[in-house]
C-alpha positions, -999 to +999 in steps of 0.1 A: +529-497-539+518-503-504+490-492-482+491-494-445+469-487-415+474-495-378+461-530-386+478-541-418+504-535-446+490-545-480+517-556-504+496-581-523+501-580-560+533-560-557+565-566-575+587-588-553+617-564-555+595-535-544+583-556-514+619-564-505+628-527-507+598-518-485+607-544-459+643-532-460+631-496-453+610-508-424+639-527-409+665-500-414+644-469-406+661-445-382+637-443-352+659-419-333+655-390-358+636-358-354+609-365-379+581-377-356+556-386-383+581-408-401+592-423-368+557-432-358+549-446-392+579-470-391+572-480-355+537-491-366+552-508-397+577-527-376+551-540-353+529-551-382+559-567-400+567-587-368+530-598-366+530-609-402+561-630-396+546-646-365+513-653-382+531-669-412+552-691-389+521-701-369+503-710-401+532-731-413+533-748-379+495-755-381+498-771-415+528-792-403+508-804-373+478-813-393+499-833-418+518-851-390+484-861-375+472-874-408+504-894-413+501-910-379+464-918-385+471-931-421+451-904-438+466-900-472+453-866-482+475-838-469+463-804-459+477-776-481+470-739-480+482-733-515 
């Protein structure tokens, strides 16, 4: 379902329930256990997930700011990433 490297987790085109399950596994993974490979994998995945969330919020903020500027300047066409 997913591929990951130390740079990204690719969930594009995945079933939304599988994505939710993967995120749940990342959040709830036991990082105190003895399985070092599993522990390292989920440490990387948690960092990537946090980065994805921050990037998403930043993108939303950028769109909001652009649209506010356009409203103030009377520009009728709004910016939309979709």
